[in-house]
PQR file with spaces between the fields and no chain letter, atoms N, CA, C, O and H, PARSE charges and radii, in Angstrom:
ATOM       1  N    MET     1       0.835   -1.176    0.000 -0.4000 1.5000
ATOM       2  CA   MET     1       0.000    0.000    0.000 -0.0000 2.0000
ATOM       3  C    MET     1       0.891    1.254    0.000  0.5500 1.7000
ATOM       4  O    MET     1       1.883    1.302    0.727 -0.5500 1.4000
ATOM       5  N    PRO     2       0.546    2.262   -0.805 -0.5600 1.5000
ATOM       6  CA   PRO     2       1.387    3.468   -0.866  0.2800 2.0000
ATOM       7  C    PRO     2       1.393    4.241    0.450  0.5500 1.7000
ATOM       8  O    PRO     2       0.423    4.218    1.208 -0.5500 1.4000
ATOM       9  N    ARG     3       2.494    4.916    0.698 -0.4000 1.5000
ATOM      10  CA   ARG     3       2.624    5.717    1.915 -0.0000 2.0000
ATOM      11  C    ARG     3       1.998    7.096    1.760  0.5500 1.7000
ATOM      12  O    ARG     3       1.671    7.744    2.754 -0.5500 1.4000
ATOM      13  H    ARG     3       3.282    4.934    0.082  0.4000 1.0000
ATOM      14  N    THR     4       1.831    7.544    0.530 -0.4000 1.5000
ATOM      15  CA   THR     4       1.219    8.855    0.280 -0.0000 2.0000
ATOM      16  C    THR     4       0.220    8.744   -0.862  0.5500 1.7000
ATOM      17  O    THR     4       0.239    7.786   -1.636 -0.5500 1.4000
ATOM      18  H    THR     4       2.097    7.018   -0.277  0.4000 1.0000
ATOM      19  N    VAL     5      -0.646    9.737   -0.951 -0.4000 1.5000
ATOM      20  CA   VAL     5      -1.591    9.831   -2.058 -0.0000 2.0000
ATOM      21  C    VAL     5      -1.543   11.259   -2.593  0.5500 1.7000
ATOM      22  O    VAL     5      -1.205   12.193   -1.866 -0.5500 1.4000
ATOM      23  H    VAL     5      -0.661   10.515   -0.323  0.4000 1.0000
ATOM      24  N    VAL     6      -1.880   11.416   -3.852 -0.4000 1.5000
ATOM      25  CA   VAL     6      -1.928   12.746   -4.450 -0.0000 2.0000
ATOM      26  C    VAL     6      -3.222   13.419   -4.000  0.5500 1.7000
ATOM      27  O    VAL     6      -4.318   12.927   -4.270 -0.5500 1.4000
ATOM      28  H    VAL     6      -2.154   10.657   -4.443  0.4000 1.0000
ATOM      29  N    LEU     7      -3.082   14.531   -3.322 -0.4000 1.5000
ATOM      30  CA   LEU     7      -4.247   15.284   -2.861 -0.0000 2.0000
ATOM      31  C    LEU     7      -4.645   16.335   -3.898  0.5500 1.7000
ATOM      32  O    LEU     7      -5.829   16.553   -4.154 -0.5500 1.4000
ATOM      33  H    LEU     7      -2.192   14.931   -3.103  0.4000 1.0000
ATOM      34  N    ASP     8      -3.642   16.980   -4.489 -0.4000 1.5000
ATOM      35  CA   ASP     8      -3.904   18.031   -5.470 -0.0000 2.0000
ATOM      36  C    ASP     8      -2.668   18.215   -6.340  0.5500 1.7000
ATOM      37  O    ASP     8      -1.554   17.910   -5.915 -0.5500 1.4000
ATOM      38  H    ASP     8      -2.680   16.803   -4.282  0.4000 1.0000
ATOM      39  N    GLU     9      -2.861   18.705   -7.536 -0.4000 1.5000
ATOM      40  CA   GLU     9      -1.756   19.015   -8.435 -0.0000 2.0000
ATOM      41  C    GLU     9      -1.939   20.428   -8.968  0.5500 1.7000
ATOM      42  O    GLU     9      -3.053   20.850   -9.278 -0.5500 1.4000
ATOM      43  H    GLU     9      -3.767   18.953   -7.881  0.4000 1.0000
ATOM      44  N    TRP    10      -0.849   21.139   -9.069 -0.4000 1.5000
ATOM      45  CA   TRP    10      -0.843   22.479   -9.644 -0.0000 2.0000
ATOM      46  C    TRP    10       0.113   22.464  -10.822  0.5500 1.7000
ATOM      47  O    TRP    10       1.087   21.712  -10.831 -0.5500 1.4000
ATOM      48  H    TRP    10       0.056   20.796   -8.817  0.4000 1.0000
ATOM      49  N    PHE    11      -0.162   23.279  -11.794 -0.4000 1.5000
ATOM      50  CA   PHE    11       0.674   23.341  -12.990 -0.0000 2.0000
ATOM      51  C    PHE    11       1.149   24.765  -13.214  0.5500 1.7000
ATOM      52  O    PHE    11       0.418   25.721  -12.953 -0.5500 1.4000
ATOM      53  H    PHE    11      -0.954   23.890  -11.786  0.4000 1.0000
ATOM      54  N    LEU    12       2.364   24.902  -13.694 -0.4000 1.5000
ATOM      55  CA   LEU    12       2.900   26.194  -14.100 -0.0000 2.0000
ATOM      56  C    LEU    12       2.955   26.212  -15.620  0.5500 1.7000
ATOM      57  O    LEU    12       3.356   25.230  -16.244 -0.5500 1.4000
ATOM      58  H    LEU    12       2.957   24.125  -13.906  0.4000 1.0000
ATOM      59  N    THR    13       2.560   27.310  -16.204 -0.4000 1.5000
ATOM      60  CA   THR    13       2.643   27.474  -17.643 -0.0000 2.0000
ATOM      61  C    THR    13       3.529   28.674  -17.929  0.5500 1.7000
ATOM      62  O    THR    13       3.272   29.776  -17.443 -0.5500 1.4000
ATOM      63  H    THR    13       2.234   28.108  -15.697  0.4000 1.0000
ATOM      64  N    PHE    14       4.553   28.462  -18.706 -0.4000 1.5000
ATOM      65  CA   PHE    14       5.464   29.540  -19.079 -0.0000 2.0000
ATOM      66  C    PHE    14       5.133   29.963  -20.502  0.5500 1.7000
ATOM      67  O    PHE    14       5.245   29.172  -21.438 -0.5500 1.4000
ATOM      68  H    PHE    14       4.762   27.567  -19.101  0.4000 1.0000
ATOM      69  N    ARG    15       4.730   31.207  -20.652 -0.4000 1.5000
ATOM      70  CA   ARG    15       4.351   31.730  -21.966 -0.0000 2.0000
ATOM      71  C    ARG    15       5.359   32.795  -22.378  0.5500 1.7000
ATOM      72  O    ARG    15       5.791   33.607  -21.560 -0.5500 1.4000
ATOM      73  H    ARG    15       4.639   31.850  -19.891  0.4000 1.0000
ATOM      74  N    ILE    16       5.723   32.782  -23.640 -0.4000 1.5000
ATOM      75  CA   ILE    16       6.654   33.780  -24.162 -0.0000 2.0000
ATOM      76  C    ILE    16       6.058   34.404  -25.420  0.5500 1.7000
ATOM      77  O    ILE    16       5.228   33.786  -26.087 -0.5500 1.4000
ATOM      78  H    ILE    16       5.372   32.122  -24.305  0.4000 1.0000
ATOM      79  N    PRO    17       6.472   35.613  -25.744 -0.5600 1.5000
ATOM      80  CA   PRO    17       5.980   36.243  -26.969  0.2800 2.0000
ATOM      81  C    PRO    17       6.441   35.465  -28.206  0.5500 1.7000
ATOM      82  O    PRO    17       7.568   34.971  -28.250 -0.5500 1.4000
ATOM      83  N    VAL    18       5.585   35.362  -29.186 -0.4000 1.5000
ATOM      84  CA   VAL    18       5.943   34.632  -30.407 -0.0000 2.0000
ATOM      85  C    VAL    18       7.022   35.356  -31.199  0.5500 1.7000
ATOM      86  O    VAL    18       7.672   34.755  -32.054 -0.5500 1.4000
ATOM      87  H    VAL    18       4.669   35.763  -29.151  0.4000 1.0000
ATOM      88  N    SER    19       7.216   36.625  -30.927 -0.4000 1.5000
ATOM      89  CA   SER    19       8.172   37.426  -31.699 -0.0000 2.0000
ATOM      90  C    SER    19       9.606   37.333  -31.201  0.5500 1.7000
ATOM      91  O    SER    19      10.492   37.970  -31.772 -0.5500 1.4000
ATOM      92  H    SER    19       6.688   37.114  -30.233  0.4000 1.0000
ATOM      93  N    LEU    20       9.859   36.557  -30.150 -0.4000 1.5000
ATOM      94  CA   LEU    20      11.226   36.457  -29.629 -0.0000 2.0000
ATOM      95  C    LEU    20      12.152   35.792  -30.635  0.5500 1.7000
ATOM      96  O    LEU    20      11.745   34.870  -31.342 -0.5500 1.4000
ATOM      97  H    LEU    20       9.139   36.040  -29.686  0.4000 1.0000
ATOM      98  N    PRO    21      13.396   36.257  -30.703 -0.5600 1.5000
ATOM      99  CA   PRO    21      14.373   35.604  -31.581  0.2800 2.0000
ATOM     100  C    PRO    21      14.651   34.174  -31.108  0.5500 1.7000
ATOM     101  O    PRO    21      14.544   33.865  -29.921 -0.5500 1.4000
ATOM     102  N    ASP    22      15.008   33.320  -32.054 -0.4000 1.5000
ATOM     103  CA   ASP    22      15.276   31.912  -31.741 -0.0000 2.0000
ATOM     104  C    ASP    22      16.311   31.742  -30.637  0.5500 1.7000
ATOM     105  O    ASP    22      16.160   30.884  -29.767 -0.5500 1.4000
ATOM     106  H    ASP    22      15.096   33.571  -33.018  0.4000 1.0000
ATOM     107  N    ARG    23      17.359   32.555  -30.670 -0.4000 1.5000
ATOM     108  CA   ARG    23      18.413   32.389  -29.654 -0.0000 2.0000
ATOM     109  C    ARG    23      17.899   32.716  -28.258  0.5500 1.7000
ATOM     110  O    ARG    23      18.354   32.124  -27.280 -0.5500 1.4000
ATOM     111  H    ARG    23      17.482   33.252  -31.377  0.4000 1.0000
ATOM     112  N    THR    24      16.962   33.644  -28.151 -0.4000 1.5000
ATOM     113  CA   THR    24      16.372   33.974  -26.862 -0.0000 2.0000
ATOM     114  C    THR    24      15.480   32.835  -26.381  0.5500 1.7000
ATOM     115  O    THR    24      15.493   32.479  -25.203 -0.5500 1.4000
ATOM     116  H    THR    24      16.592   34.125  -28.946  0.4000 1.0000
ATOM     117  N    VAL    25      14.717   32.274  -27.292 -0.4000 1.5000
ATOM     118  CA   VAL    25      13.865   31.126  -26.957 -0.0000 2.0000
ATOM     119  C    VAL    25      14.732   29.956  -26.492  0.5500 1.7000
ATOM     120  O    VAL    25      14.399   29.276  -25.521 -0.5500 1.4000
ATOM     121  H    VAL    25      14.707   32.562  -28.250  0.4000 1.0000
ATOM     122  N    THR    26      15.830   29.732  -27.181 -0.4000 1.5000
ATOM     123  CA   THR    26      16.749   28.654  -26.807 -0.0000 2.0000
ATOM     124  C    THR    26      17.314   28.890  -25.406  0.5500 1.7000
ATOM     125  O    THR    26      17.416   27.953  -24.615 -0.5500 1.4000
ATOM     126  H    THR    26      16.101   30.284  -27.970  0.4000 1.0000
ATOM     127  N    ALA    27      17.676   30.120  -25.100 -0.4000 1.5000
ATOM     128  CA   ALA    27      18.219   30.441  -23.771 -0.0000 2.0000
ATOM     129  C    ALA    27      17.163   30.224  -22.693  0.5500 1.7000
ATOM     130  O    ALA    27      17.467   29.708  -21.617 -0.5500 1.4000
ATOM     131  H    ALA    27      17.594   30.881  -25.743  0.4000 1.0000
ATOM     132  N    ILE    28      15.934   30.614  -22.978 -0.4000 1.5000
ATOM     133  CA   ILE    28      14.842   30.411  -22.016 -0.0000 2.0000
ATOM     134  C    ILE    28      14.623   28.923  -21.787  0.5500 1.7000
ATOM     135  O    ILE    28      14.488   28.477  -20.648 -0.5500 1.4000
ATOM     136  H    ILE    28      15.687   31.033  -23.852  0.4000 1.0000
ATOM     137  N    ARG    29      14.589   28.158  -22.874 -0.4000 1.5000
ATOM     138  CA   ARG    29      14.363   26.717  -22.760 -0.0000 2.0000
ATOM     139  C    ARG    29      15.479   26.047  -21.955  0.5500 1.7000
ATOM     140  O    ARG    29      15.211   25.182  -21.120 -0.5500 1.4000
ATOM     141  H    ARG    29      14.699   28.521  -23.799  0.4000 1.0000
ATOM     142  N    ARG    30      16.727   26.445  -22.207 -0.4000 1.5000
ATOM     143  CA   ARG    30      17.855   25.877  -21.449 -0.0000 2.0000
ATOM     144  C    ARG    30      17.724   26.189  -19.960  0.5500 1.7000
ATOM     145  O    ARG    30      17.988   25.340  -19.108 -0.5500 1.4000
ATOM     146  H    ARG    30      16.945   27.147  -22.885  0.4000 1.0000
ATOM     147  N    THR    31      17.317   27.411  -19.664 -0.4000 1.5000
ATOM     148  CA   THR    31      17.148   27.804  -18.265 -0.0000 2.0000
ATOM     149  C    THR    31      16.070   26.963  -17.599  0.5500 1.7000
ATOM     150  O    THR    31      16.277   26.427  -16.510 -0.5500 1.4000
ATOM     151  H    THR    31      17.103   28.101  -20.356  0.4000 1.0000
ATOM     152  N    LEU    32      14.927   26.849  -18.249 -0.4000 1.5000
ATOM     153  CA   LEU    32      13.813   26.089  -17.669 -0.0000 2.0000
ATOM     154  C    LEU    32      14.147   24.606  -17.520  0.5500 1.7000
ATOM     155  O    LEU    32      13.659   23.949  -16.601 -0.5500 1.4000
ATOM     156  H    LEU    32      14.758   27.284  -19.134  0.4000 1.0000
ATOM     157  N    ASN    33      14.964   24.085  -18.405 -0.4000 1.5000
ATOM     158  CA   ASN    33      15.339   22.669  -18.353 -0.0000 2.0000
ATOM     159  C    ASN    33      16.520   22.399  -17.417  0.5500 1.7000
ATOM     160  O    ASN    33      16.851   21.243  -17.149 -0.5500 1.4000
ATOM     161  H    ASN    33      15.361   24.619  -19.152  0.4000 1.0000
ATOM     162  N    GLY    34      17.144   23.450  -16.928 -0.4000 1.5000
ATOM     163  CA   GLY    34      18.346   23.290  -16.113 -0.0000 2.0000
ATOM     164  C    GLY    34      18.067   22.787  -14.712  0.5500 1.7000
ATOM     165  O    GLY    34      17.006   23.040  -14.140 -0.5500 1.4000
ATOM     166  H    GLY    34      16.875   24.388  -17.145  0.4000 1.0000
ATOM     167  N    LYS    35      19.026   22.078  -14.177 -0.4000 1.5000
ATOM     168  CA   LYS    35      18.914   21.553  -12.810 -0.0000 2.0000
ATOM     169  C    LYS    35      18.840   22.681  -11.786  0.5500 1.7000
ATOM     170  O    LYS    35      18.137   22.569  -10.782 -0.5500 1.4000
ATOM     171  H    LYS    35      19.888   21.873  -14.641  0.4000 1.0000
ATOM     172  N    ALA    36      19.565   23.764  -12.043 -0.4000 1.5000
ATOM     173  CA   ALA    36      19.573   24.882  -11.095 -0.0000 2.0000
ATOM     174  C    ALA    36      18.185   25.511  -10.980  0.5500 1.7000
ATOM     175  O    ALA    36      17.738   25.837   -9.880 -0.5500 1.4000
ATOM     176  H    ALA    36      20.136   23.854  -12.859  0.4000 1.0000
ATOM     177  N    PHE    37      17.507   25.680  -12.111 -0.4000 1.5000
ATOM     178  CA   PHE    37      16.165   26.263  -12.077 -0.0000 2.0000
ATOM     179  C    PHE    37      15.200   25.344  -11.336  0.5500 1.7000
ATOM     180  O    PHE    37      14.420   25.803  -10.502 -0.5500 1.4000
ATOM     181  H    PHE    37      17.870   25.415  -13.004  0.4000 1.0000
ATOM     182  N    THR    38      15.249   24.061  -11.637 -0.4000 1.5000
ATOM     183  CA   THR    38      14.364   23.098  -10.975 -0.0000 2.0000
ATOM     184  C    THR    38      14.611   23.095   -9.470  0.5500 1.7000
ATOM     185  O    THR    38      13.664   23.061   -8.685 -0.5500 1.4000
ATOM     186  H    THR    38      15.883   23.688  -12.315  0.4000 1.0000
ATOM     187  N    ALA    39      15.870   23.129   -9.068 -0.4000 1.5000
ATOM     188  CA   ALA    39      16.202   23.144   -7.643 -0.0000 2.0000
ATOM     189  C    ALA    39      15.700   24.431   -6.987  0.5500 1.7000
ATOM     190  O    ALA    39      15.157   24.388   -5.883 -0.5500 1.4000
ATOM     191  H    ALA    39      16.640   23.156   -9.706  0.4000 1.0000
ATOM     192  N    ALA    40      15.875   25.561   -7.648 -0.4000 1.5000
ATOM     193  CA   ALA    40      15.415   26.836   -7.093 -0.0000 2.0000
ATOM     194  C    ALA    40      13.892   26.863   -6.986  0.5500 1.7000
ATOM     195  O    ALA    40      13.345   27.374   -6.009 -0.5500 1.4000
ATOM     196  H    ALA    40      16.317   25.595   -8.544  0.4000 1.0000
ATOM     197  N    LEU    41      13.214   26.316   -7.983 -0.4000 1.5000
ATOM     198  CA   LEU    41      11.757   26.267   -7.954 -0.0000 2.0000
ATOM     199  C    LEU    41      11.280   25.406   -6.781  0.5500 1.7000
ATOM     200  O    LEU    41      10.360   25.781   -6.055 -0.5500 1.4000
ATOM     201  H    LEU    41      13.659   25.901   -8.777  0.4000 1.0000
ATOM     202  N    ARG    42      11.915   24.260   -6.612 -0.4000 1.5000
ATOM     203  CA   ARG    42      11.540   23.384   -5.507 -0.0000 2.0000
ATOM     204  C    ARG    42      11.785   24.060   -4.161  0.5500 1.7000
ATOM     205  O    ARG    42      10.936   24.001   -3.271 -0.5500 1.4000
ATOM     206  H    ARG    42      12.663   23.956   -7.202  0.4000 1.0000
ATOM     207  N    GLN    43      12.940   24.701   -4.011 -0.4000 1.5000
ATOM     208  CA   GLN    43      13.259   25.406   -2.766 -0.0000 2.0000
ATOM     209  C    GLN    43      12.231   26.488   -2.473  0.5500 1.7000
ATOM     210  O    GLN    43      11.826   26.671   -1.325 -0.5500 1.4000
ATOM     211  H    GLN    43      13.629   24.750   -4.733  0.4000 1.0000
ATOM     212  N    THR    44      11.817   27.190   -3.487 -0.4000 1.5000
ATOM     213  CA   THR    44      10.819   28.243   -3.322 -0.0000 2.0000
ATOM     214  C    THR    44       9.495   27.667   -2.838  0.5500 1.7000
ATOM     215  O    THR    44       8.880   28.198   -1.913 -0.5500 1.4000
ATOM     216  H    THR    44      12.146   27.042   -4.420  0.4000 1.0000
ATOM     217  N    VAL    45       9.061   26.584   -3.462 -0.4000 1.5000
ATOM     218  CA   VAL    45       7.792   25.961   -3.068 -0.0000 2.0000
ATOM     219  C    VAL    45       7.878   25.442   -1.640  0.5500 1.7000
ATOM     220  O    VAL    45       6.953   25.643   -0.854 -0.5500 1.4000
ATOM     221  H    VAL    45       9.561   26.152   -4.212  0.4000 1.0000
ATOM     222  N    VAL    46       8.953   24.792   -1.303 -0.4000 1.5000
ATOM     223  CA   VAL    46       9.126   24.280    0.060 -0.0000 2.0000
ATOM     224  C    VAL    46       9.131   25.430    1.064  0.5500 1.7000
ATOM     225  O    VAL    46       8.552   25.312    2.145 -0.5500 1.4000
ATOM     226  H    VAL    46       9.705   24.630   -1.942  0.4000 1.0000
ATOM     227  N    GLY    47       9.779   26.535    0.715 -0.4000 1.5000
ATOM     228  CA   GLY    47       9.797   27.702    1.590 -0.0000 2.0000
ATOM     229  C    GLY    47       8.404   28.253    1.839  0.5500 1.7000
ATOM     230  O    GLY    47       8.083   28.661    2.955 -0.5500 1.4000
ATOM     231  H    GLY    47      10.249   26.631   -0.163  0.4000 1.0000
ATOM     232  N    ILE    48       7.583   28.265    0.809 -0.4000 1.5000
ATOM     233  CA   ILE    48       6.202   28.727    0.959 -0.0000 2.0000
ATOM     234  C    ILE    48       5.412   27.764    1.841  0.5500 1.7000
ATOM     235  O    ILE    48       4.664   28.196    2.718 -0.5500 1.4000
ATOM     236  H    ILE    48       7.844   27.933   -0.098  0.4000 1.0000
ATOM     237  N    LEU    49       5.573   26.465    1.613 -0.4000 1.5000
ATOM     238  CA   LEU    49       4.848   25.483    2.423 -0.0000 2.0000
ATOM     239  C    LEU    49       5.182   25.610    3.899  0.5500 1.7000
ATOM     240  O    LEU    49       4.318   25.403    4.750 -0.5500 1.4000
ATOM     241  H    LEU    49       6.180   26.113    0.900  0.4000 1.0000
ATOM     242  N    ARG    50       6.416   25.945    4.209 -0.4000 1.5000
ATOM     243  CA   ARG    50       6.841   26.064    5.616 -0.0000 2.0000
ATOM     244  C    ARG    50       6.127   27.199    6.340  0.5500 1.7000
ATOM     245  O    ARG    50       6.071   27.208    7.570 -0.5500 1.4000
ATOM     246  H    ARG    50       7.119   26.113    3.517  0.4000 1.0000
ATOM     247  N    ARG    51       5.593   28.137    5.606 -0.4000 1.5000
ATOM     248  CA   ARG    51       4.867   29.259    6.221 -0.0000 2.0000
ATOM     249  C    ARG    51       3.480   28.853    6.715  0.5500 1.7000
ATOM     250  O    ARG    51       2.830   29.606    7.441 -0.5500 1.4000
ATOM     251  H    ARG    51       5.639   28.129    4.608  0.4000 1.0000
ATOM     252  N    TYR    52       3.032   27.673    6.324 -0.4000 1.5000
ATOM     253  CA   TYR    52       1.683   27.219    6.656 -0.0000 2.0000
ATOM     254  C    TYR    52       1.771   25.906    7.444  0.5500 1.7000
ATOM     255  O    TYR    52       1.909   24.836    6.852 -0.5500 1.4000
ATOM     256  H    TYR    52       3.560   27.062    5.735  0.4000 1.0000
ATOM     257  N    PRO    53       1.691   25.986    8.768 -0.5600 1.5000
ATOM     258  CA   PRO    53       1.843   24.792    9.611  0.2800 2.0000
ATOM     259  C    PRO    53       0.984   23.592    9.196  0.5500 1.7000
ATOM     260  O    PRO    53       1.470   22.464    9.286 -0.5500 1.4000
ATOM     261  N    PRO    54      -0.271   23.773    8.744 -0.5600 1.5000
ATOM     262  CA   PRO    54      -1.039   22.587    8.357  0.2800 2.0000
ATOM     263  C    PRO    54      -0.410   21.813    7.191  0.5500 1.7000
ATOM     264  O    PRO    54      -0.746   20.651    6.963 -0.5500 1.4000
ATOM     265  N    LEU    55       0.494   22.453    6.462 -0.4000 1.5000
ATOM     266  CA   LEU    55       1.121   21.792    5.315 -0.0000 2.0000
ATOM     267  C    LEU    55       2.469   21.156    5.661  0.5500 1.7000
ATOM     268  O    LEU    55       3.213   20.759    4.764 -0.5500 1.4000
ATOM     269  H    LEU    55       0.767   23.397    6.647  0.4000 1.0000
ATOM     270  N    ALA    56       2.783   21.058    6.934 -0.4000 1.5000
ATOM     271  CA   ALA    56       4.087   20.549    7.375 -0.0000 2.0000
ATOM     272  C    ALA    56       4.380   19.134    6.880  0.5500 1.7000
ATOM     273  O    ALA    56       5.541   18.793    6.650 -0.5500 1.4000
ATOM     274  H    ALA    56       2.179   21.380    7.663  0.4000 1.0000
ATOM     275  N    THR    57       3.368   18.320    6.717 -0.4000 1.5000
ATOM     276  CA   THR    57       3.607   16.933    6.300 -0.0000 2.0000
ATOM     277  C    THR    57       3.494   16.734    4.792  0.5500 1.7000
ATOM     278  O    THR    57       3.665   15.621    4.293 -0.5500 1.4000
ATOM     279  H    THR    57       2.425   18.596    6.903  0.4000 1.0000
ATOM     280  N    VAL    58       3.205   17.812    4.068 -0.4000 1.5000
ATOM     281  CA   VAL    58       3.048   17.705    2.602 -0.0000 2.0000
ATOM     282  C    VAL    58       4.426   17.515    1.959  0.5500 1.7000
ATOM     283  O    VAL    58       5.383   18.193    2.334 -0.5500 1.4000
ATOM     284  H    VAL    58       3.066   18.715    4.473  0.4000 1.0000
ATOM     285  N    ARG    59       4.526   16.625    1.022 -0.4000 1.5000
ATOM     286  CA   ARG    59       5.745   16.399    0.249 -0.0000 2.0000
ATOM     287  C    ARG    59       5.516   16.910   -1.166  0.5500 1.7000
ATOM     288  O    ARG    59       4.453   16.693   -1.748 -0.5500 1.4000
ATOM     289  H    ARG    59       3.749   16.075    0.717  0.4000 1.0000
ATOM     290  N    VAL    60       6.511   17.587   -1.712 -0.4000 1.5000
ATOM     291  CA   VAL    60       6.396   18.212   -3.015 -0.0000 2.0000
ATOM     292  C    VAL    60       7.333   17.531   -3.994  0.5500 1.7000
ATOM     293  O    VAL    60       8.477   17.214   -3.670 -0.5500 1.4000
ATOM     294  H    VAL    60       7.374   17.764   -1.239  0.4000 1.0000
ATOM     295  N    VAL    61       6.827   17.314   -5.196 -0.4000 1.5000
ATOM     296  CA   VAL    61       7.644   16.819   -6.295 -0.0000 2.0000
ATOM     297  C    VAL    61       7.624   17.865   -7.395  0.5500 1.7000
ATOM     298  O    VAL    61       6.561   18.233   -7.895 -0.5500 1.4000
ATOM     299  H    VAL    61       5.898   17.572   -5.460  0.4000 1.0000
ATOM     300  N    VAL    62       8.790   18.336   -7.765 -0.4000 1.5000
ATOM     301  CA   VAL    62       8.904   19.254   -8.897 -0.0000 2.0000
ATOM     302  C    VAL    62       9.527   18.455  -10.027  0.5500 1.7000
ATOM     303  O    VAL    62      10.666   18.000   -9.925 -0.5500 1.4000
ATOM     304  H    VAL    62       9.654   18.037   -7.359  0.4000 1.0000
ATOM     305  N    GLY    63       8.795   18.291  -11.075 -0.4000 1.5000
ATOM     306  CA   GLY    63       9.281   17.513  -12.206 -0.0000 2.0000
ATOM     307  C    GLY    63       8.569   17.920  -13.478  0.5500 1.7000
ATOM     308  O    GLY    63       7.722   18.813  -13.482 -0.5500 1.4000
ATOM     309  H    GLY    63       7.869   18.661  -11.158  0.4000 1.0000
ATOM     310  N    ARG    64       8.919   17.267  -14.523 -0.4000 1.5000
ATOM     311  CA   ARG    64       8.346   17.580  -15.835 -0.0000 2.0000
ATOM     312  C    ARG    64       7.604   16.398  -16.356  0.5500 1.7000
ATOM     313  O    ARG    64       7.045   16.453  -17.451 -0.5500 1.4000
ATOM     314  H    ARG    64       9.607   16.541  -14.519  0.4000 1.0000
């Protein structure tokens, strides 16, 4: 039997202007796909959860 269950899921959508040059789009994509960005995003979410005591036992997965 699983130790946890999914209670809710939230999604982030990153939108960019269609007029951006290809090299800018490539730089944005590299940033979003980077380990550093994923780690920073996870740290941010965990930091927010810590502000709300009822969420102390919630576990977060940041992935694609």
